N, C-alpha and C positions, 0 to 999 in steps of 0.2 A: 786918820790918826797916824802919827809917826811913832815908831817903836825903837827903843833901845833895848836890845835883847842880850843879856849876859848869858853866854853859852855855858851851861853847867856840865862841864866834862872834866875828867881828871887829866890834867896836862902835866903830870909829874914824871913821866918817863924820860929817858935820855933823848929820845927822838922827837919829843913834843914840839920843840921850837921849830925844827926843820919841817916836820910834817904839817904843822898848822900854816906856816908861811907858804909852803908848797901848795897846799890846798887853795889858798887865796889866789896865787898867781897861776896855778895850773888849771883852773876851772875854765870850762868852755864859755862861761858867762862873764869872764873877766873883761874889763874895759880899760880902766885907768888905775894908776897906783901912785903912792908917794910914801914918804917916811920923814920922821922928825927924830932928832937925837943921834943920828949916825954921822960918822966922819965923812963918809962918801956913800952916795946912793946910786946904784946902777939903774939906768932907765929900763924898766921892764915893759913900758907901754908898747914898744914896737914888737915885743915878743909875740903878742897875741894879735895885734891889728895888722901889721905888715908882714909878719912871719919872717922878719929879717934875721932873727936869731933862731938857731936850732935848739933842740932839747938840751944838749950839753951846755950851751950858754945860759939857758934859763936855770938849769940845775946849779951851775956854778954861782950865779947871782943869788939864788935862794940860799945856797950854802954860805956865801959871804954874809948875807943878812942874818942868818942864824948864828954865825960865828961872832957877829957884832953884839948880839944879845949875850952870848956866852962870855964874851970879853968883859962886860960889865959885871956879870955874876962872879967871874973869876977874880976880878980886881977887888971885889968886896968879900970874897970867900963865902959866897952864898949860892952854891950850886944845887942845894937841896930844895925840896918842896915844889910847889906849883911853879912851873916854868914860864907860862904866859897866861894872860887874860885875853879871852876871845870875846869880842863884842860885835854884834851885828846891828846896824842901824838901818831900819827898813822904812820906806816912804810909800805913801799913797800918791796916786797921780796928781791929786790936787795940791800936794805939798811940794813935790819936785817932779818936773816933767821929763827930764832927760839926764843922761849920764854926766854931761858937762856940769850941770848945776849940782848934781850929787857930789862930783869931784870938788867943787868949790866949798860945799858944806864940809866934806871930809877933810880938806886941807885946814880949814879953820878949827874944826873939832880936834884934829890931830895936834895942831899947835897948842891948844889948851892942855891936852894930855902931855904933850912933849915938853912942857915946862920942867918936868921932873923925870919922865919915863920915856924910853925909846918906844916908838910906835910906828908900825907899818900898816898901810891900809890899801885896800883894793876895792874899786867900784865894780859891782856886778850888775848886769842887766839880764834878768831872767833867772829862773830857778827850775828845779825839777817839777814844781807845782804850777808855775805860771811864767810864760815867756815875757811878761811885762813887769815882773816884780823887780823894782829898782832898790838896791841895798848896798851897803858898804860894810866890809869886814875890817875890823881893827884888831891887830895883834899887838898886845902891849907887853913889854918886858916887865916882869914882876919886881925887878930890882931897879931902884932909882939910880940913874947915872950921876945925879947931883950929890946924894949923901948916902947911898947904899941902903936906904930904908925900903921895906917891901910895900907893894900895892896889895893891901889886904882886901879880902872878900867881905866888905862891910857895907851896910846899907848907906852910911854917910858918904862913902866914895861914889856910889852909884847915884845918890841924890845930887851930888856935885856935878856929875856928868850930865844928868838931866837938866840942871840949871844952865850949864854951859851950852847945851843944845838949844834951850829956850832963848838964850841970848843971841845965838846965831840965827835961829829961825823962830821968831816970837809968835808968828801966826799959826804955827803947827800945834796941834794938841799932842803933847808928848806923853808916852807911856813907857815906864822902865820896869822890866821884869826879868827873872831868870827862867831859862828854859833848858 
């Protein structure tokens, strides 16, 4: 079964955007990343795989990504409330076998979300519980760059995400829940 997990945390403080993005890219399990809805996206893939960039470069790229989210919030004067939506899509081995296939799924799923909202994603292989757990973290700006409307914590929004995932991977049994 493939899972779409809505991380049920309070992302309302000033550092929530930076901290959440940094968690995705700073993890020892990080493999690949991408983004939709940004003017420019720094390649963080090499940061973890080739160790080409040092900590300062990773930090400056994460800062840029967080600033890109804040720029949309500032443009629409919506700096309050929930800052990001954090979603984890987890796969069983029978659904997706390697990080490259997870990246392809993530890119398509992010393009769906990115029609209205900025989204950054990172593919992770492994977790504190299992070295084989393949999953993707999606960090979504709660303010739409298209019209300034919020991404609300509503069942309908998550139902739409489940349908988008089913279109991308129709053979997987999808489960959507908050955790």
